[in-house]
C-alpha positions as a printed Julia matrix, in Angstrom:
154×3 Matrix{Float64}:
  -98.19  25.48  54.84
 -100.01  22.52  56.39
 -101.12  22.82  59.99
  -98.87  19.91  61.02
  -95.76  21.48  59.44
  -96.58  24.87  60.94
  -97.25  23.35  64.38
  -93.97  21.41  64.39
  -92.02  24.55  63.44
  -93.91  26.71  65.94
  -93.48  24.21  68.78
  -89.73  24.17  68.14
  -89.47  27.98  68.5
  -87.81  29.24  71.65
  -90.16  29.14  74.63
  -93.21  27.81  72.78
  -93.06  24.28  74.21
  -92.79  25.62  77.76
  -95.67  28.06  77.21
  -97.81  25.26  75.73
  -97.07  22.82  78.54
  -97.9   25.47  81.13
 -101.25  26.14  79.43
 -101.93  22.41  79.24
 -100.9   21.48  82.77
 -102.05  24.52  84.74
 -105.03  25.74  82.7
 -106.28  22.51  81.11
 -105.99  23.88  77.6
 -105.76  21.68  74.5
 -102.49  22.48  72.74
 -103.37  21.2   69.26
 -106.52  23.35  69.39
 -104.53  26.43  70.44
 -101.98  25.79  67.68
 -104.82  25.43  65.19
 -106.19  28.83  66.2
 -102.75  30.45  65.96
 -102.18  28.81  62.55
 -105.51  30.15  61.33
 -104.42  33.67  62.31
 -101.0   33.19  60.7
 -102.62  31.97  57.48
 -105.23  34.75  57.31
 -108.06  32.33  58.04
 -110.95  33.63  60.12
 -113.06  30.84  61.63
 -116.57  31.92  62.55
 -118.29  30.89  65.79
 -119.57  27.65  64.24
 -116.08  26.67  63.07
 -114.6   27.48  66.48
 -117.22  25.34  68.21
 -116.74  22.49  65.73
 -112.98  22.6   66.28
 -113.46  22.59  70.05
 -115.88  19.66  69.83
 -113.45  17.7   67.67
 -110.57  18.45  70.03
 -112.65  17.48  73.06
 -113.58  14.13  71.5
 -109.93  13.35  70.7
 -108.81  14.63  74.11
 -111.23  12.45  76.05
 -111.01   9.34  73.88
 -107.33   9.15  72.95
 -104.97  11.89  74.07
 -105.72  12.16  77.81
 -105.72   8.38  78.42
 -102.45   7.97  76.5
 -100.9   10.9   78.38
 -101.95   9.38  81.71
 -100.3    6.06  80.81
  -97.15   7.81  79.57
  -96.89   9.86  82.76
  -97.52   6.82  84.95
  -94.67   5.03  83.19
  -92.31   7.9   83.97
  -91.95   6.78  87.59
  -89.83   3.83  88.53
  -91.8    0.86  89.78
  -90.71  -2.1   91.9
  -90.14  -5.29  89.97
  -90.19  -3.49  86.6
  -86.98  -3.22  84.65
  -86.23   0.46  83.93
  -85.22  -0.23  80.33
  -88.44  -2.15  79.67
  -90.55   0.54  81.34
  -88.83   3.26  79.29
  -89.27   1.26  76.08
  -93.01   0.99  76.67
  -93.2    4.65  77.72
  -91.45   5.65  74.51
  -93.95   3.69  72.41
  -96.89   5.21  74.28
  -95.38   8.68  73.73
  -95.16   7.98  69.99
  -98.82   6.9   69.9
  -99.81  10.01  71.87
  -97.98  12.18  69.33
  -99.71  10.31  66.5
 -103.09  11.0   68.14
 -102.21  14.71  68.35
 -101.09  14.69  64.7
 -104.4   13.12  63.65
 -106.25  15.72  65.7
 -104.35  18.47  63.88
 -105.28  16.87  60.56
 -108.94  16.81  61.58
 -108.76  20.42  62.75
 -107.15  21.54  59.5
 -110.2   20.33  57.59
 -112.38  22.59  59.75
 -110.4   25.75  58.96
 -111.94  28.17  56.5
 -110.05  29.3   53.43
 -107.69  32.2   53.75
 -109.61  35.43  53.39
 -107.16  38.13  54.29
 -103.86  39.14  55.74
 -102.12  37.45  58.63
 -103.29  38.47  62.06
 -101.57  38.44  65.44
 -102.36  35.15  67.19
 -103.57  36.48  70.55
 -107.16  37.19  69.48
 -107.52  33.74  67.95
 -105.98  32.08  71.02
 -108.33  33.9   73.38
 -111.38  33.1   71.23
 -110.72  29.35  71.16
 -109.63  29.22  74.82
 -112.96  30.8   75.83
 -114.85  28.07  74.02
 -112.64  25.33  75.46
 -112.81  26.38  79.09
 -114.88  28.67  81.33
 -111.69  30.4   82.49
 -109.48  32.11  79.92
 -105.81  31.9   80.93
 -104.98  35.28  79.41
 -101.45  35.61  80.84
 -100.47  32.18  79.52
 -102.0   32.92  76.14
 -100.07  36.2   75.96
  -96.83  34.32  76.72
  -97.6   31.81  74.0
  -98.55  34.49  71.47
  -95.32  36.42  72.17
  -93.22  33.29  71.51
  -94.9   32.06  68.34
  -92.96  32.83  65.15
  -94.27  35.83  63.24
């Protein structure tokens, strides 16, 4: 299964979206990168240290260049503003949200190309989540990663 298809299905699972948003908003984690790591585990793919670092570098470039600026604009448009029509503001916010999602989809596509071939059986996602979170950030949000791992489809 492609990473995009897996990520869409996983994100729709009960509690996954909330766990992801908590990791993003409170721990600064990159959700597409975490989903990539969990997908690798689910597909029996075992990225080595170089692949993990390459994936993190790719995610960081997309995060800084496209995703974070789009997210900031989308969030700014969430609040009502004087002299701006709510319907117009929401229409623009909706378009920005669609572009943000497209940027995340393209990041997932780029990450998929960095994944090694499947080499073995499926693995539980927690180890993969912790490994990539450690590369992404100096602080590993273990409790949040455990919550996410517990909610991902088996």
